[in-house]
N, C-alpha and C positions, 0 to 999 in steps of 0.2 A: 536545643534544636531551633533553628530560625524558622519563623512562620512568614510566608510571603503574603503581602496584601495585594490587592488588585493593582495598586500603583507600582509596587515592586515588580509584579509580573509584567506590567507594561514596560517598565524601564529595562528589564532583562530582555524582553522581546525586542525592543528598539535597539539595544546593544548588539544582540545576535543578528538582527536584520542588517545593521550597518556592517558587521563583520562579513556577512555573506556577499556583500558587494565587492569585497577585495579578494575573495577566494576563487580558485579554479573550480570547474564543474566537479572534478573528482573530490576536491577538498570539501565542497559544499555537500556532496553526497555523504562523505564520511561524517561531517558535522551533524547532519540531520539524523543519520543512523545512531551516532553517539547520544544525541539528545533524547531520541526515542528510547534507546536502551536504558539510559539513566532514569528516565521517567518511569519506565516499566519496572525497573529494578528497585527503585527507592520510593515509589509512591503506591503503597498498598491500599491507600484510601482513595485512589483515583476513581471518579465516577464515570464509568464507561458510557452510561446513558447521556451524561452531560457532554462528553466528547462527541458522541454520535450526533446529538442534536446540534451542537455547534458546527460540526463538519457538514451536516445536512444543509446548513445555511450558506456554505461556501459557494463560490462561483461554480457553475456546472462543468466548465472545462477543468477546474482543479479537481472536482469529483472524478472526472474521467481519468485524469492523470493518476490519482490515488488508486483507482480501480486497476489501472494498468500496472502500477507498482505491486499491488497485492497479487495480481495474476502472475507477474513475473516471479514473485516470491514463491508462489505455489508451484510454478514450473521448476524452480531451483530445488525446492524440497522434494518434488517428485523425482528429479534426477538423482537425488541422494538415496532415495529408496531403491532405484534401479541399480545403483553402484554399492548399495549396502553401507553407506557412509552416515550412519546415525546410531544412536543408542537409546536407552530407555528414557533419557531426559527429554528427547524430542520425538520419540516414536509416534505419539499420538498426532503431532503436527505433520510428520512425514506421511502417516497413513491417511490423514485427512486430505493432504495435498494430492496423494495418489487417487483417492476417490473423486476429488474435485476435478482433477485433470481428466480422469476417465469419463466423467459425466460431461465435461465441456469439450472433449476432443472433436466432436462433430458440430460445434456451435459456429454459426456464421451470421454476422450482422451486416445488413446492407441498408444503405439510405441513398436517397436522391437529393442532390444539392438543392437547397431552397424549399424542400418539402418537409412536412411534418409527418409523413407516412414512413414509418420504420418497419423493416421486415426482418424477422428472425428466422433462420433456417438451421437445420442440422444436416451436415454433410460429412460422411466418414473420411477423415484425413488423419493418418497416424502422425503423432509427434510434431505437428506443425506449430510454429510460433503464433500465439494469439495476437492479432493486431487490434489496436484500439484507436478509432478515428477521433481526432480532436476537432469537433464541430464548432 
């Protein structure tokens, strides 16, 4: 089994980064999904805390986009529950998504341009798409 050094990881990252410049948006999405899938499938010793700490240092807009991605994933899983398109392998994830979407269905975020005053409210609106502003 090959062990990657930091230099090897940087070289792999740079190669993937250059590849993403040549791909369509759909192909980039597929590439990112495959990379994450492979990482989760083959890296039993991945330090989740290290991932989270690194991600916490990312640009705030990237954090917002990642949160939007996670929210859309939860919405998709929730729809699988409604259509009964899951099995025991992902039942926990589907149930978690259902609970998360139920808890967030009334969530509304408002902000005023140029202000640091952010306002969170809950308004009952069934099955609406959650919007994430990129500030």
